[in-house]
C-alpha positions in Angstrom: -7.2 -19.2 31.0 -5.7 -15.6 30.2 -3.0 -17.0 28.6 -5.0 -19.5 26.1 -6.8 -16.3 25.2 -3.9 -14.1 24.9 -2.2 -16.7 22.4 -5.3 -17.0 20.5 -5.4 -13.2 20.0 -1.7 -12.9 19.0 -2.3 -15.9 16.4 -5.6 -14.3 14.7 -3.5 -11.0 14.7 -0.7 -12.6 12.8 -2.8 -14.4 10.3 -4.8 -10.9 10.1 -1.2 -9.2 9.3 -0.2 -11.6 6.9 -3.7 -11.5 5.3 -3.4 -7.4 5.1 0.1 -8.1 3.5 -0.7 -10.5 1.1 -3.4 -8.6 -0.1 -1.1 -5.7 -0.6 1.2 -8.2 -2.4 -1.6 -9.4 -4.9 -2.7 -5.8 -5.5 0.9 -4.8 -6.7 1.2 -7.9 -8.8 -2.1 -7.1 -10.7 -1.2 -3.5 -11.3 2.0 -4.6 -12.6 0.9 -7.1 -14.9 -2.3 -4.8 -15.6 -0.1 -1.7 -16.7 2.5 -3.5 -18.5 0.1 -4.8 -20.8 -1.7 -1.2 -21.1 1.8 0.3 -21.5 2.4 -2.0 -24.5 -0.8 -1.1 -26.2 0.7 2.5 -25.9 -2.5 3.5 -23.6 -1.7 7.5 -22.1 -2.7 7.3 -18.2 -0.5 3.9 -17.5 1.6 6.2 -15.0 -1.6 7.3 -13.2 -3.2 3.8 -13.0 0.8 2.6 -12.0 0.8 5.4 -9.4 -2.9 4.6 -8.1 -1.9 0.9 -7.9 1.1 1.3 -6.0 -0.7 3.6 -3.4 -3.7 1.1 -2.8 -1.0 -2.0 -2.4 0.9 0.6 0.3 -2.0 1.1 2.0 -2.9 -2.8 2.6 1.0 -3.2 3.7 0.5 -0.3 6.1 -2.6 -2.0 7.4 -0.6 -5.0 8.3 2.1 -2.8 10.1 -0.7 -1.0 12.1 -2.0 -4.7 12.9 1.3 -5.8 14.0 1.8 -3.0 16.4 -0.8 -4.9 18.7 1.3 -7.9 19.4 4.8 -6.3 19.6 6.3 -6.2 23.4 9.9 -4.8 23.2 10.4 -1.1 22.4 13.3 -2.5 19.5 10.7 -4.2 17.8 8.3 -1.2 18.2 11.0 1.6 16.9 11.9 -0.6 13.9 8.3 -1.0 13.1 7.6 2.6 13.5 10.4 3.4 11.2 8.7 1.0 8.3 5.5 2.7 8.8 7.0 6.4 8.4 8.8 5.1 5.2 5.5 3.3 3.7 3.6 6.8 4.6 5.9 8.9 3.2 5.9 6.8 -0.1 2.3 6.9 -0.1 2.0 10.7 0.3 4.8 11.3 -2.5 2.7 8.8 -4.7 -0.4 10.4 -4.0 1.0 13.9 -4.7 2.2 12.4 -8.0 -1.2 11.1 -8.7 -2.8 14.7 -8.0 -0.2 15.8 -10.5 -0.8 13.4 -13.1 -4.7 14.2 -13.1 -4.1 18.1 -13.3 -1.8 17.5 -16.2 -4.6 15.4 -17.8 -7.0 17.9 -17.0 -4.8 20.4 -18.8 -4.3 18.1 -21.5 -8.1 17.8 -22.0 -8.7 21.3 -22.0 -6.4 21.9 -24.6 -8.0 19.4 -26.7 -11.7 20.7 -26.4 
């Protein structure tokens, strides 16, 4: 009985991980298409929208990594997963830092124009 429940739980976590990863890919593809269209139209806030979309996609991907830690049984897999998570977290922090700088730059431009 225990093994059956364990197997069902592991399958559930694997599907939830795939769903989170897939959601991240969809967000990234939508952002890419949307921002490319906006870039072709010469919209001024394309960089900000692109950075926000990438940050959102990375957060979905990180959610998948957190879910994956539930079913890891070997130290090597856990260390690899930790390294991937750390890289994605660092990328997310850098992107949020760039978003903040971009918003500050937009505020300064608005104040100059007002």
